[in-house]
N, C-alpha and C positions, 0 to 999 in steps of 0.2 A: 229566291233572291231577296235579300233583306237589306235594310239600312245597317251600316256599321256603327258600333258604338265606340267611343274614344278609347276605352281600355283595350278592346280587340285590335283596333287600328294601331295602337302603340306596340302591341305584341308582335304583329306581323312585320318583318323587316322590309319587304318589298312587294309591290303589287304590279300586275300586268293587266292592260286593257284587253278586251276580247279580240280586237283586230291583231294585236301583237302576238297573242297566243295562236291565232289562226296562221300567222306567218311562220312562227316557230315550228308548228306541227305540220305545216304545209297542207292545210285544209281550209275550207270556207268558214267564214264567221258563223254562218248558220249551223255548221256542224259543231262549233264550239258551244253555241247556245244549246244545242241538243245534248251535249255532254253535261252541261249544267242541269238541264231539265231531267236527264236520266239519273242525276245524283253522282256522277263520276267526278265532278268538280263542284266547288262552292264558289259562287259569285255574289258579291255584295255591292251595294251602291255606296260610293264614297267620293270624296273630293268636292270641290266647288260646284262642279256640274252634275254631281251624283251619277257618274258613269259606272257601269258594271265593271268590276275588277275582280281578279282572282289572285290569290297569293302566288308570287313568283316561285316559291318553294314547291309548288305542285307540278311544275314543269321541269323536266330533266332533258335538256337539249331539244330533241325533236319528238319527245313523247311525254305523256303524263307519267308522273313518278309511279314506279311499280308498287303495287300494294295499296295505293291511295283509295281506289274505288271500293275495294273490299273493306278497308278500314272505315270509310264513310258509311257503308251499308251497315256494318256492325254498330256504329255509333247511332245511326238513325233508328235501328231496331231497338237500341237501348233507350230511345225516346229523346235523344239530343236534338236541339234545334241547330240551325246553321251557325248561329253565334256561339252556342255551347261547344260545337265541334271545333270551331276555330280556336276558341279559348283553350280547349284541351290539347289540340294539336300543337299550339305554339307556346304553351306554358312549360318551362323546364321541369323535367322529371329526373330527380337524382338517381333513380334506379336504372335509367337507360344508359348512360347519362345523356344530357341534352334534352331537346324537345322531341316529342313523337314525330313531328314533321322532319326534323333533322335525321332521325333514325330511319324513317322511310326513304329519304334521299340517299342514305348510306347503305341501302339494301338490308336493313334490319327489320323488315316488315313483320316477321314472325313475332318478335318481341312486342312490337306495337299492337298487333292484333290480340296477343295474349292479354295485354293490359286493357284493351278495349272490351274484350269479353268479360274480364273480371269486373268491369264497371256495372255490369248487369246483375251481378250477384248481390 
């Protein structure tokens, strides 16, 4: 859990507070915190009160976007920080097209993971 910088904050179109995610996923807030701790979600401190927030694009209805956890693991293994992962996930990639986060939400996780693996080379 890190502070958000202005560039990343501008890239991410919408954010959710942890209690909102808990409600969407129908789980306890402590479980959402555990998902963050386990690396299945990225939470950053932002806003006037520096509350923990997660990009809304990481939640699909009542579940975490399919393929997100695996992609985050690949990026972490490549040495990416949370800030760098958010930057990569929300920066448009003309070869996808769109952003990797959009591609994950559109069930194009294989393409996103290929690009994440290529970053290590």
